[in-house]
N, C-alpha and C positions, 0 to 999 in steps of 0.2 A: 788220767782225767776221766771223771765219771760221765755217764751219759747225760745227766741233767745239765752239767756245766757245758758240755759240747753243744747241746741244743740251745742253751741260753746264749752262747756266743754266736751261733749260726743265725739266730733270728735277727732281722733288721731292726736297728735301733730307731725309735721314733724321732723324726726330724723336728727341729724347732720351727722351721719354716712351713707354713701351710699353703694350700692352693689359693686361699683368699689373699695371702700376702703376695703371691706371684701373679695371679690372674685378675685380682680385683674382687670387689664384693659380688659382682655378677659375672663369674668366669664363663668364658665361651667353651664349647665342647672341645674345640681343638686344643686350647691351652690346657684344659683339664686332662685331656688324653695324653698330651706330651709330658705333662708333669707326672702322671701316673706311670708312664713307661720309662722315662729317663730320670726323673727326679732332679733335673738340671733346671735351675731358675732362668738362666740366660736363654737356653734353647726353648723353653716353654713360652716365655714372653716374646721372644723373637718370632716364633712360629705364629703367634697371634697377630703380630703386626705385619709380617710378611705374607702370610697365607690367609688367616682368618678374616681380617677386615677387607682386604682386596676381594676375597671370595664373596663376602656379603654385599659389597658394593656392586660387583658384577651381577649377582642375583637380583639386587634391587633394580639395576638398570635394565636387565633382561625382562623382569616382570613389568616394569613401567612401559617398556617398548611394546610388549604383547598387549598390555591393557589399553594403550593408546591406539594400537591398530584395531583391536576389537571394538573399542568405542567408536572409532571413525567408521567402521563397517556398519555398526548398528545405526549410527546417525545417518549414513548414506541410505540405508534401507528405509528408515522412517521419513527422510526428506523426500525420497522418490514417491512414497505412498501418499504423503501430504500433498505433493505437487500434482499428482495425477488424479486424486479423488475430488479435488475442489471444484473442478469444472467438467468432470467426465460425464456426469448424469445430464447436465444441461446441454452439453454438446450432443449427446446421443439423441435427445429429443429433437434438437434442431436438424440434425442430419437425417433423421427418419422422414422428414418432410421436405428436405432439400433436394437439389439435383444430384445426379450421380457423381459429378465432378467434385462436389463438396465432400462426399464420403471419402474420396481418396486424398485430396489436397488438405481437407480439414484434419485428417489423422496425422499427416506429416507436420502441419503447423502446430497442432496441439502437442505432438511429441517433442518437437524442438523447443516450444515454450516451456513445457513441463520439465524438460531436461535442463534448461537454463536455470529455472527456479530451483530445481533439486541440487544442481551444482553449487549455486550460491548458498543455499541453506546448509548443505553438507560442509562447505568450506568454512563458513562462519562458525557453526556449532562445533565442528570438529576442531577448529583452532581453539575455541574456548575450553573444550574438554581436555585437549592436549596440554594446554597451559596449566590447568588445575592439576592434572595427573603428574606432570613433570615438576611442578612446584612441591607437591607432596614428596616426590622422590628426592628432591634436593634437601628437604628437611630431614628425611630419613638418613641420607648420606652424611649430613652434618652431625646427626646424632651418633653415628658410628665413630666419629672423632671426639666424642665426649664434649661437644660444644653445647652450652646451655641455650636451649631454643626458646626459653620463656621470654627473654627480652626481645628476641627477633620477632616472635609472634605478636607480642604486645606492640612493638614499633610498627609492624606491618598493619595491625588493626587500626592504630591511630592514623597512619598514613592513608589507609583505605577510607576511613571516615572523612578525613580532610579532602581527599580527592573526590569523594562522593558529593560533598557539599559544594565544592568548587566546580564540578563538572556535571551539575544536574541536567543542564540542557543537552549535553552530549549523551548522557545516559537515556534521556527521554527520546532523543533522535534514534539511538540504537534500538531501543525497544519498539518504537513506532515502525522503524524500517523492517524489523524482524517480523512483526505481525502483518505488515503490508505484503511481504514475500509469502508468508504462510497462507494468507487469505487470497492471494492473487488479485489484489485490487487493481493493479495495472502492471504493465511490463514495457520493455523497450519497443517502440514503434506504435504504442497506443496514443490516441488523441484524447487528452484528459483536461478537465477543468478543476484546478486545485484551489480556486478562490483567488489566490495571488496572481495567477497567470493561467492562460489556456494555450496549449500547444502540443507538439509531438514529443513523447518521452524519448530522450536520447541516452540516458544512463540512470540506473537505479542502484544506489548503494545503501548501506545501513546508516550512513550519515546524512545524505541529502539526495534529492531527485533533481535531475537536469532536464529542463524543457526548452524547446525552441518554438517560439510563437510564429504566427503567419508572416510577421514583419522580419523574421530572421533573428530576433533578439533571443539570446540564451539566458534562461532563468535558472538559478541555483537556489532551491528551496529546501531548508532543513526539514527532515521528516517530522520532527516534533511540532512544527508550526502548521502542518497540514491538518486542518480540522474536518475537512470534507473532501471527497473525491468524486468527480463526475466523469466516468469513463464513457467516451462517445464511440468507442471502437472495440468493445469486448464482446466476443462471441458472434454478435451480429449487430447491424445498424439498421436504421429505417429512414428512407427518403420520404419526406412529408411535404406536400405542396398544397397551399391554399390558393386555388385559381379563381380569380374574381371575374364575374360576367356582369353585364348591365342588367338593370331591373326589368327591362322589357324583353329579356332573353328567355326562350323556352328552356327551362332548367333541365327537363328530361332529355332534351336534345343535347344540351351542353354536357350533361353527365355521360351520355352515350359517346360523344366525340372524345371526351377525356379517357373513358375506358378503352375505346378503340386504340387510341394512341399508346396507352400503357400496355395493352396486349401486344401491339406490334413491337414495342421495345422488348417485351418478354420473349417473343418468338424470334427476335433478331439473334443469330448465333454469336454475334460479336458482343452481346450484352447478357442475354438470358443465362448462358452457361457459366459466365465468369463473375459478373457483378451482382446478379439478382439471385435471391434464395427462394422466395415464394412469389406466387402470382400477384399482380397489383390489384388493389381494391379501391373503389370509389366509395367513400363513406357517406357522401351526400353534402347537404348544405351545412356549413360550419358557422358562418356569421352573416348577419344582415348589416352591412356597413353603410357608411354615409354616401358612398359613391357607387357601390355594387354589392353583389352577393358572392360570397366565397364558397367554393366547392372543394372539399378536401380529398386528396389522393395520397395513398400510402403504399409503399413497397418495401419489403425486407431486402436488405442488401448485405453484401460481404462487409466485414468490419472496415470502417473508414472510407467506404465507397459511396456513401449517401450523397455527398456533395457533387460528385461527378455525375451520378444518376440524375440528380435534381436539375443540373444544368442542361443535360441532354433532353430531359422531359420538357423543360420550359421552351426550348427551341422548337421541339416537335409540336407541342400544344399551340404555340403561336402560329405556326404554319397551318395547322389543321383548322384553327379558328378563322384564319383569313380565308381559307377555302370554303368554310361553311357559312361565312358571313356573320359570325358571332363577334360581338363587340366586347373588347376588354375595356372596362370603364376607367375613367380618369377623373380627377376632381373637377366638378362642375358647379357653377354658381348662376343663379337667375338674377338678373339686374332689372329693376323697374325704373323707367325714366318718366318723371313727372314734369308737367309744364305748369307755369305760373297761372293760377286762377282755375285750372281744370281739376287738379287733384288735391290741392292744399285745402285743409278744413277752414271753417269760418274763423274770424279772429276771436281770440279769447276775451271774455268780459273783464272789466277792471277788477282788481283784487278786493276793493272795498265793497263791491256789490255782492260778494259771495258770502253766504252765511257760514260762520265757523263757530266752534265750541272750544273753550279753554281746556286743555288736558288737565286731569287732576293733579299731576305732579307740579304744574305751574300755578295752581290755585292758591296754595299756601304762600308762595313767594309774592303773589300779587297782594294778598291781604297784609302781609308784613310790610310791604311798601306803602300801602294806604295808611297804616297806623303811624308810620314814621312821618308821613306828610301831615297828618292831623296833629301830631305832637309838635 
């Protein structure tokens, strides 16, 4: 046997089956590698099914898990930054002029409030991002099983459009609730006026806000229907009293008595350190009413404490006015009693003796009536 014949017999004969026939039009690296090493069609295709695809699915799941955790961590950081910066500057200005106790307790209250908002925002946004990431992972896994994703994506798009049209109010509530949390318009424990109802906030969700009014009625208001928010207890409140005195009262004396009573409340350790933020101010005459003159007194208080402070001030001002002899006015009316013949005017003359003129708008009617009579 010649050398050329031996080499020709030793060379591998080209196989009729190719890697595309075994592993498909887009062969994986594992199937290609096994085919090149073994040349066995069964082993190559089996290795792709038993090792290649499960390995890809594991990699997809692992990458999805890491991406979800990373996204949640980023959302947590952004939520805490948003929650803390919305009211931080305003609180610092208030605390710089407030009592020392406010500096300590205000930090704790602000931290707990900001932490609650951050937790809510992180939970909601994190859940949305996780749902999106895992949905993409499911589609990638289905693609590994050679499932046609076109009809699934088209059906999901149609279903999304239908749900969007049918749940417009829910989407509106969700977006409104999200912005309420981001902007810190109100929180649990605040006294707010939402137009539909006024009361204390008991729960805030992305769907609705729950209020309890002064009568104990619980109101559930969808966030999308809240067109305005009046927060009566955010950061600080103000006790405002319009104290009326009689018209014959010395106004400067009354203002001095009111200021003295307010200063005594400020100096009272049971009030000045807990409920009041800044010293009281008498702004002066506010209105000149039908029965008396109103003098306005204002005091900055802790959130939602203005009504308690106003009740205490009313009681103390009433006691001080009684001691100073200052009259608090009440509706008064002057009655004139007339006797027959003394105060009644002279009897009126007969109507025919009074000279009158016909108004122009009646002159044409009179002429038309005269013409009809002549005809």
